[in-house]
SEKE-833195 format. One record per atom (N, C-alpha, C, O): residue number from 1; residue in one letter; y, z, x. Coordinates in steps of 0.05 Angstrom, whole numbers, plus 32768, in hexadecimal, padded with zeros to 4 digits. Layout:
N
REC  NUM  a  Y  Z  X
...
END
This chain:
196
REC  1  x  7FE9  8001  8011
REC  1  x  8001  7FFC  7FFF
REC  1  x  8017  8001  8016
REC  1  x  8018  8014  8026
REC  2  x  802B  7FE9  8010
REC  2  x  8047  7FF0  8018
REC  2  x  8058  7FF8  8009
REC  2  x  8056  7FFC  7FF1
REC  3  x  8069  7FFB  8017
REC  3  x  8082  800D  8015
REC  3  x  809C  7FFB  8003
REC  3  x  8096  7FE3  8003
REC  4  x  80B2  7FFF  7FF6
REC  4  x  80B9  7FF8  7FF5
REC  4  x  80D1  7FEF  8005
REC  4  x  80DE  7FDB  7FFD
REC  5  x  80D7  7FFE  801E
REC  5  x  80E4  7FF8  8036
REC  5  x  80D8  7FDF  8041
REC  5  x  80E2  7FC9  8046
REC  6  x  80C1  7FE8  8044
REC  6  x  80AD  7FCA  8052
REC  6  x  80B6  7FB3  8043
REC  6  x  80C3  7FA0  804A
REC  7  x  80AF  7FB8  802F
REC  7  x  80AE  7F9F  8019
REC  7  x  80CA  7F9A  8014
REC  7  x  80CB  7F86  8007
REC  8  x  80E0  7FA3  8019
REC  8  x  80FA  7F95  8022
REC  8  x  80FA  7F86  803A
REC  8  x  8102  7F6F  803E
REC  9  x  80F0  7F98  804D
REC  9  x  80F8  7F8A  8069
REC  9  x  80E7  7F70  8067
REC  9  x  80F0  7F5D  8075
REC  10  x  80D3  7F6B  805B
REC  10  x  80BE  7F50  805D
REC  10  x  80CB  7F40  8046
REC  10  x  80BA  7F33  803A
REC  11  x  80E7  7F3D  803D
REC  11  x  80E9  7F31  8024
REC  11  x  80F9  7F15  8031
REC  11  x  8109  7F19  8044
REC  12  x  80F4  7EF9  8027
REC  12  x  80FE  7EE6  8036
REC  12  x  8113  7ECC  801F
REC  12  x  810E  7EC7  8007
REC  13  x  811D  7EC5  8027
REC  13  x  812E  7EB6  800D
REC  13  x  8119  7E9E  8000
REC  13  x  8100  7E9F  8000
REC  14  x  8127  7E8C  7FF6
REC  14  x  8114  7E71  7FE4
REC  14  x  8119  7E62  7FFD
REC  14  x  812C  7E60  800B
REC  15  x  80F8  7E57  7FFE
REC  15  x  80F7  7E3F  8019
REC  15  x  8109  7E29  800F
REC  15  x  8110  7E29  7FF8
REC  16  x  8111  7E19  801F
REC  16  x  8123  7E02  8016
REC  16  x  8141  7DFE  801A
REC  16  x  814C  7E10  8027
REC  17  x  8150  7DEA  800F
REC  17  x  816D  7DEB  800A
REC  17  x  8178  7DF8  7FF2
REC  17  x  8169  7DF8  7FDF
REC  18  x  818D  7E02  7FEE
REC  18  x  819C  7E03  7FD5
REC  18  x  819A  7E23  7FD3
REC  18  x  8193  7E2E  7FE9
REC  19  x  819E  7E35  7FBB
REC  19  x  81AF  7E4C  7FB7
REC  19  x  8198  7E52  7F9B
REC  19  x  818E  7E42  7F8C
REC  20  x  8197  7E69  7F9B
REC  20  x  8190  7E75  7F7F
REC  20  x  8197  7E96  7F80
REC  20  x  8197  7EA6  7F93
REC  21  x  819D  7E99  7F68
REC  21  x  81AC  7EB8  7F5B
REC  21  x  8191  7EC3  7F57
REC  21  x  817E  7EBB  7F4A
REC  22  x  8197  7EE2  7F69
REC  22  x  8177  7EF3  7F6A
REC  22  x  8182  7F0B  7F65
REC  22  x  8199  7F0B  7F6D
REC  23  x  817A  7F24  7F59
REC  23  x  8180  7F3A  7F55
REC  23  x  816A  7F48  7F6E
REC  23  x  8153  7F41  7F6F
REC  24  x  8174  7F5A  7F7E
REC  24  x  8166  7F62  7F93
REC  24  x  8160  7F86  7F91
REC  24  x  816A  7F96  7FA1
REC  25  x  8151  7F8D  7F7E
REC  25  x  8152  7FA6  7F7C
REC  25  x  8148  7FBC  7F91
REC  25  x  8149  7FD4  7F8F
REC  26  x  813F  7FAC  7FA4
REC  26  x  8135  7FC2  7FC2
REC  26  x  8142  7FB7  7FDC
REC  26  x  8138  7FB7  7FF2
REC  27  x  8162  7FAD  7FD2
REC  27  x  816F  7FA4  7FE9
REC  27  x  818A  7FB4  7FDF
REC  27  x  818D  7FBF  7FCA
REC  28  x  819C  7FB0  7FF6
REC  28  x  81BD  7FB7  7FF9
REC  28  x  81C2  7FA5  8009
REC  28  x  81B2  7F9C  8019
REC  29  x  81DB  7F9F  8005
REC  29  x  81EB  7F87  8009
REC  29  x  8203  7F97  8023
REC  29  x  820E  7FAD  801F
REC  30  x  8206  7F88  8036
REC  30  x  821D  7F98  8048
REC  30  x  8233  7F7E  804F
REC  30  x  822E  7F69  805A
REC  31  x  8246  7F85  804A
REC  31  x  825B  7F6C  804D
REC  31  x  826C  7F75  805D
REC  31  x  8275  7F8C  805C
REC  32  x  8274  7F5E  8073
REC  32  x  8288  7F60  8086
REC  32  x  829C  7F44  8085
REC  32  x  8296  7F2F  807B
REC  33  x  82B0  7F48  8090
REC  33  x  82C4  7F30  808E
REC  33  x  82BC  7F1C  809E
REC  33  x  82B3  7F22  80B4
REC  34  x  82BD  7EFD  8098
REC  34  x  82B4  7EEA  80A3
REC  34  x  82C5  7EE9  80C0
REC  34  x  82B7  7EDF  80D1
REC  35  x  82DF  7EF0  80CA
REC  35  x  82E9  7EE9  80D6
REC  35  x  82E2  7EFD  80F1
REC  35  x  82EC  7EFB  8107
REC  36  x  82CD  7F12  80E9
REC  36  x  82CE  7F24  80FF
REC  36  x  82B9  7F13  811C
REC  36  x  82AA  7F00  811C
REC  37  x  82C0  7F23  812E
REC  37  x  82B1  7F18  814C
REC  37  x  82A0  7F1B  8145
REC  37  x  829C  7F2E  8135
REC  38  x  8284  7F02  8150
REC  38  x  826E  7F0A  814A
REC  38  x  825D  7F06  8162
REC  38  x  8245  7F00  8162
REC  39  x  8274  7F0C  817F
REC  39  x  8267  7F0D  8195
REC  39  x  8259  7F24  8197
REC  39  x  8246  7F1D  81A6
REC  40  x  8257  7F3C  8192
REC  40  x  8253  7F57  8192
REC  40  x  8237  7F51  8182
REC  40  x  8224  7F5E  818A
REC  41  x  8235  7F42  8170
REC  41  x  8217  7F3E  815E
REC  41  x  820A  7F2C  816C
REC  41  x  81F8  7F20  815F
REC  42  x  820D  7F24  8184
REC  42  x  81F6  7F0A  8194
REC  42  x  81F3  7F1C  81AD
REC  42  x  8202  7F2E  81B4
REC  43  x  81E1  7F15  81B7
REC  43  x  81DA  7F18  81D5
REC  43  x  81C4  7F28  81D5
REC  43  x  81B6  7F24  81C1
REC  44  x  81BA  7F3E  81EB
REC  44  x  819D  7F4D  81EA
REC  44  x  81A0  7F6A  81DB
REC  44  x  81B1  7F71  81CA
REC  45  x  818C  7F78  81E5
REC  45  x  818C  7F94  81E0
REC  45  x  8183  7F94  81C0
REC  45  x  8172  7F86  81B6
REC  46  x  819A  7FAF  81B0
REC  46  x  8191  7FAD  8195
REC  46  x  819C  7F9D  8183
REC  46  x  8195  7F9C  816B
REC  47  x  81B2  7F8B  818F
REC  47  x  81BA  7F73  8182
REC  47  x  81A7  7F65  8179
REC  47  x  81A9  7F5F  8161
REC  48  x  8191  7F5C  8185
REC  48  x  817A  7F51  8181
REC  48  x  816D  7F58  8169
REC  48  x  815B  7F48  8161
REC  49  x  8171  7F6A  815E
REC  49  x  8167  7F74  8143
REC  49  x  8172  7F70  8128
REC  49  x  816E  7F7B  8112
REC  50  x  8180  7F5D  8131
REC  50  x  8195  7F5C  8116
REC  50  x  8181  7F44  8109
REC  50  x  8172  7F35  8116
REC  51  x  8184  7F46  80E9
REC  51  x  8177  7F2A  80DA
REC  51  x  8192  7F15  80DF
REC  51  x  81A5  7F18  80ED
REC  52  x  818B  7F03  80D0
REC  52  x  819D  7EE9  80C8
REC  52  x  81AD  7EF1  80B3
REC  52  x  81A0  7EFD  80A2
REC  53  x  81CC  7EED  80AD
REC  53  x  81D7  7EED  8099
REC  53  x  81E3  7ED9  808E
REC  53  x  81E4  7EC3  8098
REC  54  x  81EF  7EDF  8078
REC  54  x  81F9  7EC6  8067
REC  54  x  8211  7EC9  806C
REC  54  x  8219  7EE0  8070
REC  55  x  8222  7EB3  806D
REC  55  x  823B  7EAD  806B
REC  55  x  8245  7E9E  8057
REC  55  x  823A  7E8A  804E
REC  56  x  825E  7EAA  804D
REC  56  x  8269  7EA4  8032
REC  56  x  8288  7E96  803B
REC  56  x  829B  7EA5  803B
REC  57  x  828B  7E7C  8043
REC  57  x  82A4  7E77  8048
REC  57  x  82BB  7E79  8030
REC  57  x  82D3  7E7E  8036
REC  58  x  82B2  7E76  8012
REC  58  x  82C1  7E71  8000
REC  58  x  82D1  7E92  8000
REC  58  x  82E9  7E93  7FFB
REC  59  x  82C4  7EA8  8004
REC  59  x  82D2  7EC1  8005
REC  59  x  82D6  7EC8  801B
REC  59  x  82E6  7EDB  801E
REC  60  x  82CB  7EBD  8031
REC  60  x  82D3  7EC6  8053
REC  60  x  82C4  7EE9  8050
REC  60  x  82CF  7EFE  8057
REC  61  x  82B2  7EE8  8047
REC  61  x  8298  7EF7  8051
REC  61  x  8282  7EF4  805D
REC  61  x  827B  7EDD  8058
REC  62  x  8272  7F00  806B
REC  62  x  825A  7F03  8075
REC  62  x  824B  7F19  8067
REC  62  x  8257  7F2E  8061
REC  63  x  8231  7F14  8060
REC  63  x  8225  7F2C  805B
REC  63  x  8203  7F29  805F
REC  63  x  81F5  7F14  805D
REC  64  x  81FA  7F45  8067
REC  64  x  81D9  7F4C  8071
REC  64  x  81D2  7F57  8058
REC  64  x  81E1  7F63  8049
REC  65  x  81B9  7F52  8055
REC  65  x  81A6  7F63  8048
REC  65  x  819E  7F71  8054
REC  65  x  819B  7F6A  806B
REC  66  x  8195  7F8F  804E
REC  66  x  8189  7FA0  8058
REC  66  x  8175  7FAB  8045
REC  66  x  8171  7FA1  802F
REC  67  x  8165  7FC3  804E
REC  67  x  8154  7FCD  8036
REC  67  x  8168  7FE3  802B
REC  67  x  8176  7FF3  8037
REC  68  x  8165  7FDC  800C
REC  68  x  816E  7FF4  8001
REC  68  x  8162  8019  8001
REC  68  x  814A  801F  8001
REC  69  x  8175  8028  8000
REC  69  x  816C  803D  8003
REC  69  x  817B  8052  7FF7
REC  69  x  818E  804A  7FE9
REC  70  x  8176  806D  7FF9
REC  70  x  8181  8083  7FE2
REC  70  x  8198  808D  7FF0
REC  70  x  819B  80A5  7FF7
REC  71  x  81A9  8077  7FF4
REC  71  x  81C1  8081  8003
REC  71  x  81E0  807F  7FEA
REC  71  x  81E8  806D  7FDB
REC  72  x  81E8  8094  7FEF
REC  72  x  81FC  809B  7FD9
REC  72  x  8217  8086  7FE0
REC  72  x  821F  8074  7FD1
REC  73  x  8220  808C  7FF7
REC  73  x  8233  8078  7FFE
REC  73  x  822F  805B  7FF4
REC  73  x  8218  8053  7FF9
REC  74  x  823D  804C  7FEA
REC  74  x  823B  8031  7FE5
REC  74  x  8259  802E  7FE0
REC  74  x  8267  8040  7FD7
REC  75  x  8262  8018  7FE6
REC  75  x  827D  8015  7FE7
REC  75  x  8289  800D  8001
REC  75  x  8279  7FFE  800D
REC  76  x  82A0  8012  8010
REC  76  x  82AD  800E  8020
REC  76  x  82A5  8025  803C
REC  76  x  82A9  803D  803E
REC  77  x  8298  8016  804F
REC  77  x  828C  802A  8062
REC  77  x  82A7  802D  807D
REC  77  x  82AA  8040  808C
REC  78  x  82B3  801B  807D
REC  78  x  82C7  8012  8091
REC  78  x  82DC  7FFB  808B
REC  78  x  82D5  7FEA  807B
REC  79  x  82ED  7FFA  8093
REC  79  x  8302  7FE3  8092
REC  79  x  82F3  7FCD  808C
REC  79  x  82E6  7FC1  809D
REC  80  x  82F4  7FC3  806C
REC  80  x  82E9  7FAB  8071
REC  80  x  82C8  7FA6  8072
REC  80  x  82BD  7F90  8075
REC  81  x  82BD  7FBE  806E
REC  81  x  82A2  7FB7  8072
REC  81  x  8293  7FD3  805C
REC  81  x  8296  7FEB  805B
REC  82  x  827F  7FBC  804B
REC  82  x  827B  7FCA  8032
REC  82  x  8261  7FC7  8028
REC  82  x  8258  7FB0  8029
REC  83  x  8250  7FDB  801E
REC  83  x  8235  7FD8  8017
REC  83  x  8236  7FE2  7FF4
REC  83  x  8242  7FF4  7FE9
REC  84  x  8225  7FCD  7FEB
REC  84  x  8218  7FC5  7FD0
REC  84  x  81FA  7FCA  7FD1
REC  84  x  81E9  7FBE  7FDF
REC  85  x  81F6  7FDC  7FC0
REC  85  x  81DD  7FE3  7FB7
REC  85  x  81D0  7FCF  7F9D
REC  85  x  81DB  7FCB  7F87
REC  86  x  81B9  7FC5  7FA5
REC  86  x  81AD  7FB7  7F8E
REC  86  x  81BD  7FA1  7F86
REC  86  x  81C9  7FA4  7F71
REC  87  x  81C0  7F8B  7F92
REC  87  x  81D6  7F7B  7F91
REC  87  x  81CD  7F5F  7F7D
REC  87  x  81B6  7F59  7F83
REC  88  x  81D5  7F52  7F6E
REC  88  x  81CE  7F36  7F63
REC  88  x  81E5  7F22  7F75
REC  88  x  81FE  7F21  7F75
REC  89  x  81D5  7F18  7F82
REC  89  x  81E1  7F0A  7F97
REC  89  x  81D9  7EE1  7F97
REC  89  x  81C5  7ED5  7F91
REC  90  x  81EE  7ED8  7F9E
REC  90  x  81E3  7EBB  7FA1
REC  90  x  81D2  7EB0  7FBB
REC  90  x  81DB  7EA8  7FD1
REC  91  x  81B9  7EB3  7FB4
REC  91  x  81B1  7EAD  7FD6
REC  91  x  81AC  7E90  7FDA
REC  91  x  81A6  7E80  7FC9
REC  92  x  81B0  7E8C  7FF6
REC  92  x  81AC  7E76  8004
REC  92  x  818E  7E76  8007
REC  92  x  8182  7E89  8012
REC  93  x  817F  7E5D  7FFD
REC  93  x  8162  7E58  800C
REC  93  x  8161  7E5B  8025
REC  93  x  8176  7E61  802F
REC  94  x  814B  7E58  8035
REC  94  x  8148  7E5B  8051
REC  94  x  815C  7E48  8061
REC  94  x  816E  7E4F  8070
REC  95  x  8154  7E2E  8056
REC  95  x  8160  7E16  806C
REC  95  x  817C  7E10  8067
REC  95  x  8187  7DFD  8074
REC  96  x  818C  7E21  8054
REC  96  x  81A6  7E20  8050
REC  96  x  81BA  7E23  8065
REC  96  x  81CE  7E2F  805C
REC  97  x  81BB  7E1E  807B
REC  97  x  81C9  7E29  8093
REC  97  x  81E1  7E21  8096
REC  97  x  81EC  7E28  80AB
REC  98  x  81F3  7E0A  807C
REC  98  x  820A  7DFF  8088
REC  98  x  8215  7DFE  8064
REC  98  x  8209  7E04  804F
REC  99  x  8230  7DF6  806A
REC  99  x  823A  7DEE  8048
REC  99  x  8258  7E01  8045
REC  99  x  8260  7E11  8056
REC  100  x  8263  7DFB  802F
REC  100  x  8271  7E0E  8020
REC  100  x  826E  7E20  8015
REC  100  x  827D  7E34  8014
REC  101  x  8252  7E1C  8008
REC  101  x  823E  7E36  7FFF
REC  101  x  8232  7E4E  800E
REC  101  x  8234  7E4F  8027
REC  102  x  8227  7E62  8000
REC  102  x  821F  7E75  801A
REC  102  x  8207  7E64  8026
REC  102  x  81F4  7E58  801B
REC  103  x  820E  7E65  803D
REC  103  x  81F9  7E60  804F
REC  103  x  81E6  7E77  8069
REC  103  x  81F2  7E8B  8072
REC  104  x  81DA  7E73  806D
REC  104  x  81D1  7E8D  8085
REC  104  x  81D8  7E7E  80A0
REC  104  x  81D8  7E66  80A8
REC  105  x  81E0  7E99  80AC
REC  105  x  81E0  7E95  80CB
REC  105  x  81CD  7EA5  80DD
REC  105  x  81C7  7EBD  80DC
REC  106  x  81C5  7E90  80EF
REC  106  x  81B4  7E9E  8100
REC  106  x  81B9  7E9E  811C
REC  106  x  81C4  7E89  8123
REC  107  x  81B4  7EB2  8131
REC  107  x  81B7  7EB8  814C
REC  107  x  81A2  7EB6  8159
REC  107  x  818C  7EBD  8150
REC  108  x  81A6  7EAC  8170
REC  108  x  818C  7EA4  8185
REC  108  x  8181  7EBF  8182
REC  108  x  8169  7EBC  817D
REC  109  x  8189  7EDA  8183
REC  109  x  817A  7EEF  8184
REC  109  x  8173  7EFE  816A
REC  109  x  816E  7F16  8169
REC  110  x  8172  7EEA  8151
REC  110  x  816C  7EFA  813A
REC  110  x  8152  7EFB  8137
REC  110  x  8144  7EED  8146
REC  111  x  8147  7F0C  8123
REC  111  x  8124  7F14  8125
REC  111  x  8126  7F04  810E
REC  111  x  813A  7EFE  8101
REC  112  x  8101  7EFD  8108
REC  112  x  80F7  7EEF  80F9
REC  112  x  80F8  7F01  80DC
REC  112  x  80E6  7F00  80CC
REC  113  x  8109  7F0E  80DA
REC  113  x  810D  7F1D  80C2
REC  113  x  8126  7F13  80B5
REC  113  x  8138  7F07  80C1
REC  114  x  8128  7F17  809C
REC  114  x  8142  7F11  8089
REC  114  x  8151  7F22  8082
REC  114  x  8167  7F1F  8077
REC  115  x  8144  7F39  808A
REC  115  x  8153  7F58  807C
REC  115  x  8155  7F66  8099
REC  115  x  8146  7F62  80AC
REC  116  x  816D  7F77  8098
REC  116  x  8174  7F8A  80B0
REC  116  x  8176  7FA4  80AC
REC  116  x  8185  7FAD  809B
REC  117  x  8166  7FB1  80BD
REC  117  x  8167  7FD2  80B8
REC  117  x  818B  7FD5  80BB
REC  117  x  819A  7FC7  80C9
REC  118  x  8191  7FEF  80A7
REC  118  x  81AD  7FED  80A5
REC  118  x  81B7  7FFA  80C4
REC  118  x  81C7  7FEE  80D2
REC  119  x  81AA  8016  80CA
REC  119  x  81B1  801D  80E6
REC  119  x  81C3  800B  80FC
REC  119  x  81DA  800A  8104
REC  120  x  81AD  8001  8101
REC  120  x  81B5  7FE8  8116
REC  120  x  81C5  7FDB  8118
REC  120  x  81D0  7FD4  812D
REC  121  x  81CD  7FD2  80F6
REC  121  x  81E0  7FBB  80EB
REC  121  x  81F6  7FC8  80F6
REC  121  x  8203  7FBF  8109
REC  122  x  81FD  7FE5  80E6
REC  122  x  8214  7FEE  80E7
REC  122  x  821E  7FF7  8104
REC  122  x  8236  7FF8  8109
REC  123  x  820E  7FFD  8114
REC  123  x  8214  7FF6  8136
REC  123  x  8224  7FE7  813C
REC  123  x  823B  7FEA  8144
REC  124  x  8211  7FCA  8135
REC  124  x  821B  7FB8  813F
REC  124  x  8235  7FAD  8134
REC  124  x  8246  7FA5  8144
REC  125  x  8237  7FAD  811F
REC  125  x  8250  7FAD  810C
REC  125  x  826C  7FB9  8115
REC  125  x  8284  7FB2  8117
REC  126  x  825B  7FD4  8118
REC  126  x  8279  7FEF  812A
REC  126  x  8284  7FDE  8142
REC  126  x  829C  7FDB  8145
REC  127  x  8270  7FD2  8154
REC  127  x  8278  7FCD  816A
REC  127  x  8284  7FB7  8167
REC  127  x  8296  7FB6  8179
REC  128  x  8284  7F9C  8154
REC  128  x  828C  7F86  8150
REC  128  x  82AB  7F8E  8141
REC  128  x  82BC  7F7E  8147
REC  129  x  82B0  7F9D  8136
REC  129  x  82CC  7FA6  812E
REC  129  x  82D7  7FC0  8137
REC  129  x  82E9  7FCC  812B
REC  130  x  82CF  7FC6  8147
REC  130  x  82E0  7FDD  8158
REC  130  x  82DD  7FFB  814E
REC  130  x  82E3  8010  8159
REC  131  x  82D4  7FF5  8138
REC  131  x  82CA  800F  811F
REC  131  x  82AD  801D  811F
REC  131  x  8299  8013  8117
REC  132  x  82AF  8038  812A
REC  132  x  8297  8043  8125
REC  132  x  828A  8044  8104
REC  132  x  8297  804D  80F1
REC  133  x  8275  803B  8102
REC  133  x  826E  803C  80E8
REC  133  x  8258  804D  80E5
REC  133  x  8241  8048  80ED
REC  134  x  8261  806A  80D3
REC  134  x  8244  8078  80D7
REC  134  x  8231  806E  80BE
REC  134  x  8236  805D  80AC
REC  135  x  8220  807A  80C3
REC  135  x  8208  8079  80B4
REC  135  x  820C  8085  808F
REC  135  x  8211  809D  808C
REC  136  x  820B  8076  807C
REC  136  x  820E  8088  8067
REC  136  x  81FF  809B  8065
REC  136  x  81E7  8099  806B
REC  137  x  820B  80B5  805A
REC  137  x  81FD  80CC  8055
REC  137  x  81E8  80D0  803D
REC  137  x  81F0  80CF  8026
REC  138  x  81C4  80D4  8045
REC  138  x  81B5  80D2  802F
REC  138  x  81BB  80E0  8014
REC  138  x  81CC  80F1  8013
REC  139  x  81AC  80D8  7FFE
REC  139  x  81B4  80EA  7FE3
REC  139  x  8195  80F0  7FE6
REC  139  x  8183  80E6  7FF3
REC  140  x  8198  8108  7FD2
REC  140  x  8181  811A  7FC9
REC  140  x  8172  8106  7FB6
REC  140  x  817F  80FB  7FA4
REC  141  x  8154  8102  7FBB
REC  141  x  8148  80EC  7FA5
REC  141  x  8144  80FE  7F8B
REC  141  x  813D  80F2  7F77
REC  142  x  8146  8118  7F89
REC  142  x  8143  812E  7F71
REC  142  x  815F  8128  7F62
REC  142  x  8161  811F  7F4B
REC  143  x  8172  812D  7F72
REC  143  x  818B  8134  7F5F
REC  143  x  81A2  8125  7F5F
REC  143  x  81B6  8127  7F50
REC  144  x  819F  8110  7F75
REC  144  x  81B3  80F8  7F80
REC  144  x  81CC  80FD  7F84
REC  144  x  81DF  80EE  7F81
REC  145  x  81CC  811B  7F8F
REC  145  x  81EC  8124  7FAC
REC  145  x  81E2  8124  7FC1
REC  145  x  81CA  8129  7FC6
REC  146  x  81F6  811B  7FD2
REC  146  x  81F6  811A  7FEF
REC  146  x  81E7  8133  7FF8
REC  146  x  81E6  8149  7FEC
REC  147  x  81DA  812B  800F
REC  147  x  81C7  8142  801F
REC  147  x  81D2  8144  803A
REC  147  x  81DC  812F  8042
REC  148  x  81D4  8158  804C
REC  148  x  81D3  8153  8066
REC  148  x  81BD  8151  8077
REC  148  x  81B3  8167  807D
REC  149  x  81B6  8140  807E
REC  149  x  819D  8138  8084
REC  149  x  8193  814A  8097
REC  149  x  817B  8150  8093
REC  150  x  819F  8156  80AD
REC  150  x  8191  816E  80B6
REC  150  x  8181  8185  80A6
REC  150  x  816E  8194  80AD
REC  151  x  818F  8184  8090
REC  151  x  8182  8198  8075
REC  151  x  8171  818D  8068
REC  151  x  8160  819C  805E
REC  152  x  816F  8174  8062
REC  152  x  8159  816C  8050
REC  152  x  8142  8165  8056
REC  152  x  813E  8156  8069
REC  153  x  812E  816E  8048
REC  153  x  8115  816B  804B
REC  153  x  8107  8148  8041
REC  153  x  8112  8136  8034
REC  154  x  80F6  8149  804A
REC  154  x  80E9  8128  8047
REC  154  x  80CA  812F  8039
REC  154  x  80B5  813A  8040
REC  155  x  80D6  8122  8021
REC  155  x  80B8  8124  8005
REC  155  x  809C  8112  8011
REC  155  x  809B  8107  8027
REC  156  x  808E  8112  8002
REC  156  x  8077  8105  800E
REC  156  x  807D  80E6  7FFC
REC  156  x  806B  80D5  7FFC
REC  157  x  808D  80E4  7FF4
REC  157  x  8097  80C8  7FEE
REC  157  x  80AA  80B6  8005
REC  157  x  80AE  809E  8007
REC  158  x  80B2  80CE  8016
REC  158  x  80C2  80C2  802F
REC  158  x  80DF  80C6  8023
REC  158  x  80F1  80BC  8030
REC  159  x  80E5  80D1  800F
REC  159  x  8104  80D1  800A
REC  159  x  810E  80EC  8012
REC  159  x  80FF  80FE  8018
REC  160  x  8128  80ED  8013
REC  160  x  8132  810B  801C
REC  160  x  8135  8114  8001
REC  160  x  8134  8105  7FED
REC  161  x  8138  812E  8001
REC  161  x  8145  8144  7FF3
REC  161  x  814C  8165  7FF7
REC  161  x  8142  8174  8007
REC  162  x  8160  8169  7FE3
REC  162  x  8165  8184  7FE9
REC  162  x  8153  819D  7FEA
REC  162  x  814B  81A3  7FD3
REC  163  x  814B  81A9  7FFA
REC  163  x  8133  81C3  7FFA
REC  163  x  812F  81CD  7FDF
REC  163  x  811A  81D3  7FD4
REC  164  x  814E  81CD  7FD4
REC  164  x  8142  81E7  7FBA
REC  164  x  8143  81D3  7FA9
REC  164  x  813B  81DE  7F95
REC  165  x  8149  81B6  7FA1
REC  165  x  813D  81A0  7F92
REC  165  x  811A  819E  7F95
REC  165  x  810B  819D  7F81
REC  166  x  8113  819E  7FAA
REC  166  x  80FE  8192  7FAE
REC  166  x  80EA  81B0  7FA3
REC  166  x  80D8  81AC  7F93
REC  167  x  80EE  81C7  7FAC
REC  167  x  80E5  81DC  7FA7
REC  167  x  80E4  81E3  7F85
REC  167  x  80D0  81ED  7F7C
REC  168  x  80F7  81E0  7F77
REC  168  x  80FE  81DB  7F5A
REC  168  x  80ED  81C9  7F4C
REC  168  x  80E6  81CC  7F35
REC  169  x  80E4  81B3  7F5F
REC  169  x  80D9  81A3  7F52
REC  169  x  80B7  81A6  7F55
REC  169  x  80A4  8197  7F4E
REC  170  x  80B8  81BB  7F61
REC  170  x  8092  81C5  7F68
REC  170  x  8089  81B9  7F86
REC  170  x  8072  81B9  7F8D
REC  171  x  809F  81AD  7F97
REC  171  x  8090  819C  7FAF
REC  171  x  808C  81BA  7FC4
REC  171  x  8099  81CF  7FC4
REC  172  x  807A  81B3  7FD1
REC  172  x  8077  81CA  7FEE
REC  172  x  807B  81BB  8002
REC  172  x  807C  81A2  8004
REC  173  x  807D  81CD  8014
REC  173  x  8081  81BF  8031
REC  173  x  8061  81BD  803A
REC  173  x  804F  81CB  8031
REC  174  x  805F  81A9  804A
REC  174  x  803F  81AE  8058
REC  174  x  803F  81AE  8076
REC  174  x  8055  81A8  8080
REC  175  x  802D  81B3  8083
REC  175  x  8036  81BC  80A3
REC  175  x  803D  81A5  80AF
REC  175  x  804A  81A5  80C4
REC  176  x  8036  8191  80A6
REC  176  x  8045  8172  80B1
REC  176  x  8060  8173  80AE
REC  176  x  806D  8161  80B9
REC  177  x  806D  8185  80A1
REC  177  x  8092  817C  809B
REC  177  x  8090  816F  8084
REC  177  x  80A1  8177  8074
REC  178  x  8084  8161  807C
REC  178  x  8082  8154  805D
REC  178  x  8083  8162  804A
REC  178  x  8075  8176  804A
REC  179  x  8093  815D  8036
REC  179  x  8092  8173  801B
REC  179  x  8080  815E  8008
REC  179  x  8086  8146  8002
REC  180  x  8066  8171  8001
REC  180  x  8053  815A  7FEB
REC  180  x  805E  8164  7FD9
REC  180  x  806D  8177  7FD9
REC  181  x  8050  8151  7FBF
REC  181  x  805A  814A  7F9D
REC  181  x  8046  8164  7F9C
REC  181  x  8032  816B  7FA9
REC  182  x  8055  8170  7F82
REC  182  x  8046  8180  7F71
REC  182  x  802E  8171  7F61
REC  182  x  802E  8159  7F5C
REC  183  x  8018  8183  7F59
REC  183  x  8001  8176  7F4E
REC  183  x  800A  817A  7F33
REC  183  x  800F  8191  7F2B
REC  184  x  800D  8161  7F22
REC  184  x  8012  815D  7F0A
REC  184  x  8001  816F  7EF5
REC  184  x  7FE9  8169  7EF5
REC  185  x  8008  8181  7EE5
REC  185  x  7FFE  818F  7ED6
REC  185  x  7FF4  8181  7EB6
REC  185  x  7FFB  8169  7EB6
REC  186  x  7FE8  8189  7E9F
REC  186  x  7FE1  8180  7E8B
REC  186  x  7FFA  8179  7E7B
REC  186  x  8002  818E  7E70
REC  187  x  8006  8168  7E75
REC  187  x  801D  8159  7E6B
REC  187  x  8033  8155  7E7C
REC  187  x  8048  814C  7E72
REC  188  x  8032  815C  7E9C
REC  188  x  8043  8154  7EA4
REC  188  x  804C  8134  7EA3
REC  188  x  803D  8121  7E9E
REC  189  x  806B  8133  7EA9
REC  189  x  8071  8119  7EB1
REC  189  x  8077  8114  7ECA
REC  189  x  807B  8128  7ED9
REC  190  x  8079  80FA  7ED4
REC  190  x  807A  80F4  7EF2
REC  190  x  8099  80F5  7EF2
REC  190  x  80A6  80F1  7EDE
REC  191  x  80A7  80FB  7F0E
REC  191  x  80C4  80FC  7F0C
REC  191  x  80C6  80E1  7F15
REC  191  x  80B8  80D3  7F22
REC  192  x  80E3  80DB  7F06
REC  192  x  80F6  80C6  7F06
REC  192  x  810A  80C5  7F18
REC  192  x  811B  80D7  7F17
REC  193  x  810C  80AD  7F2D
REC  193  x  8128  80AE  7F3A
REC  193  x  813A  80AC  7F25
REC  193  x  8138  80A4  7F0E
REC  194  x  8151  80BA  7F36
REC  194  x  8170  80BC  7F26
REC  194  x  8179  809B  7F1F
REC  194  x  816F  808B  7F2F
REC  195  x  8183  8093  7F11
REC  195  x  818A  807D  7F0A
REC  195  x  81A4  8079  7F1A
REC  195  x  81B4  808C  7F1C
REC  196  x  81AA  805D  7F29
REC  196  x  81BD  805D  7F35
REC  196  x  81D5  8046  7F25
REC  196  x  81EB  8042  7F2F
END
């Protein structure tokens, strides 16, 4: 069984040329201005971990797809850098590399993936813009409020939670440090994720 995160990283655009309007429930989109210097995003080292991105000449932006996470912060992360969750986007097909409509931009150092993990992307965009861009704070999966990463616990689902929220829902810490889910009793209903 694969995780939503690994499924999101394995995503690929439709083959061929053209565009398709797609809802991406397992992704977020990080946008940056098209006029930023891309010299910092090419080369060797950690920069090679970035996936291709989409250039939209009409609106003057570039965007990267990243796996959707339980991050509370969406909106402006730094001047002209924004993050939106679960977007509906006009996605260029894999071979759409030029033209006035959205098209993919590949670097020599791009990975074979079409989706970039958020942390290395923010690091490289911070270098390119001259602004340090902090990673957004994670949210508690049980109450959807901000968590301090040094104080949150990791549930068996892989999601972060406040210790008090986990205890209140019957989660128990295991020797591994991961909090295991409660055994459902008679008539118990499964927990649902908070709405976004």
